[in-house]
C-alpha positions in Angstrom: 19.7 229.0 112.2 21.7 229.3 115.4 18.6 230.6 117.3 16.6 227.6 116.1 19.3 225.2 117.2 19.4 226.8 120.6 15.6 226.4 121.0 15.9 222.7 120.0 18.7 222.1 122.5 16.7 223.9 125.3 13.8 221.5 124.7 16.1 218.5 124.8 17.1 219.6 128.3 13.5 219.6 129.5 12.0 216.8 131.6 8.7 215.0 131.0 7.4 213.3 134.1 4.2 212.2 135.8 2.8 215.2 137.6 -0.1 216.2 139.8 -2.8 218.2 138.0 -3.7 219.8 141.4 -0.3 221.6 141.6 -0.7 225.4 141.4 1.3 226.0 138.2 -0.4 223.0 136.5 -3.8 224.3 137.5 -3.0 227.7 136.0 -2.0 226.1 132.7 -5.0 223.9 132.7 -7.3 226.9 133.3 -5.7 228.6 130.2 -6.2 225.3 128.3 -9.9 225.2 129.2 -10.4 228.9 128.5 -8.9 228.3 125.0 -11.2 225.3 124.4 -14.2 227.3 125.6 -13.4 230.3 123.5 -13.1 228.3 120.2 -15.6 225.5 120.7 -19.3 225.4 121.5 -19.9 224.1 125.1 -21.2 220.7 123.9 -18.0 220.1 122.1 -15.5 221.0 124.8 -14.0 217.7 125.7 -10.9 218.8 127.6 -10.6 217.3 131.0 -10.5 219.6 134.1 -8.5 218.9 137.2 -11.1 216.5 138.6 -11.1 214.5 135.4 -7.3 214.4 135.3 -7.0 212.8 138.7 -9.1 209.8 137.7 -7.1 206.6 138.2 -7.6 205.7 134.5 -5.6 208.8 133.5 -1.8 209.3 133.5 -1.0 213.0 133.7 2.4 214.3 132.5 4.1 217.7 132.5 7.1 219.1 130.6 9.4 221.3 132.7 12.5 223.1 131.7 14.6 224.2 134.7 11.5 223.8 136.9 9.3 226.0 134.6 6.1 224.3 133.4 5.9 224.5 129.6 3.4 221.8 128.7 0.9 219.2 129.9 -0.8 216.2 128.5 -2.6 213.1 129.6 -3.0 209.5 128.5 -6.3 207.8 129.4 -7.2 204.1 128.9 -10.3 203.6 126.8 -10.0 199.8 126.9 -7.3 197.1 127.1 -5.8 198.0 123.7 -6.9 201.6 123.1 -5.6 204.8 124.7 -6.5 208.4 124.2 -4.3 211.5 124.3 -6.2 214.1 126.4 -5.9 217.7 127.5 -2.6 218.5 125.8 -1.5 222.2 126.1 1.7 224.0 125.6 2.3 227.4 127.4 2.1 230.2 124.9 5.7 231.3 125.5 7.0 227.8 124.7 5.1 227.2 121.4 7.2 226.4 118.4 10.0 225.1 120.5 9.2 221.4 120.2 7.5 220.9 123.6 4.3 219.6 122.0 6.1 217.2 119.8 8.1 215.9 122.7 5.0 215.4 124.7 3.2 213.5 121.9 6.3 211.3 121.3 6.5 210.6 125.0 2.9 209.7 125.4 3.1 207.4 122.3 6.0 205.7 123.9 4.2 205.3 127.2 1.2 203.8 125.4 3.4 201.3 123.5 5.2 200.4 126.7 1.8 199.7 128.4 0.8 197.4 125.6 -1.8 199.6 123.8 -2.3 198.8 120.2 -4.0 202.1 119.2 -3.9 205.7 120.4 -6.5 208.2 119.4 -7.4 211.8 120.1 -10.1 214.4 119.6 -9.3 218.0 118.8 -11.3 221.0 117.4 -12.0 221.3 113.7 -11.9 225.1 113.9 -9.0 227.2 112.5 -7.6 227.9 116.1 -6.9 224.1 116.3 -5.0 223.9 113.0 -1.6 223.9 114.7 -2.6 221.0 116.9 -4.0 219.0 114.0 -0.8 219.6 112.0 1.4 218.5 115.0 -0.6 215.3 115.4 -0.5 214.6 111.6 3.3 215.0 111.6 3.5 212.6 114.6 1.7 209.9 112.6 -2.0 210.4 113.6 -4.5 210.0 110.8 -8.1 211.1 110.6 -10.7 208.6 111.8 -14.3 208.5 112.9 -15.5 209.1 116.4 -14.3 206.6 119.0 -15.1 205.8 122.6 -18.0 207.9 123.8 -17.6 210.6 121.1 -20.3 211.4 118.6 -19.9 212.7 115.1 -19.6 216.5 115.3 -18.6 219.2 112.8 -16.7 220.8 115.6 -14.4 217.9 116.2 -11.6 216.2 114.4 -10.8 212.6 115.4 -7.4 211.1 114.8 -5.8 207.8 115.5 -2.6 205.8 115.0 -1.7 202.1 115.3 1.0 201.5 117.8 
């Protein structure tokens, strides 16, 4: 119990802020994110954004750092005036299970609300490797939905959405 409490307190001390996906440590984490996606998804169903996609003006890119160490990244992209998408979320392996992912999701949901979006959606893999991500999103209030934006129905994808 004490160890769990310490992990939770450590996450609370972290900082989520807008970051540059071109920063060296961010690039390294994004490379691991893309490698994971490519390992577990067929090429036509890898929808994670690379660095070039994350510097698009329609994308807000965030990092979670604890004492300067990068523990997680995620992006929010505008689909239209009322609809945003959570993109390219990844938590460093050493930080998994410490609440970083949930903190990032909650932060992005808050940013989306503050920017006036009415809906937030995401796409993630349907394979077993993505089960922890799907569970996290469900706990945060996302519910299954059909494809949105430019996505097409695929057995390799799970689509989720929430009203804001």
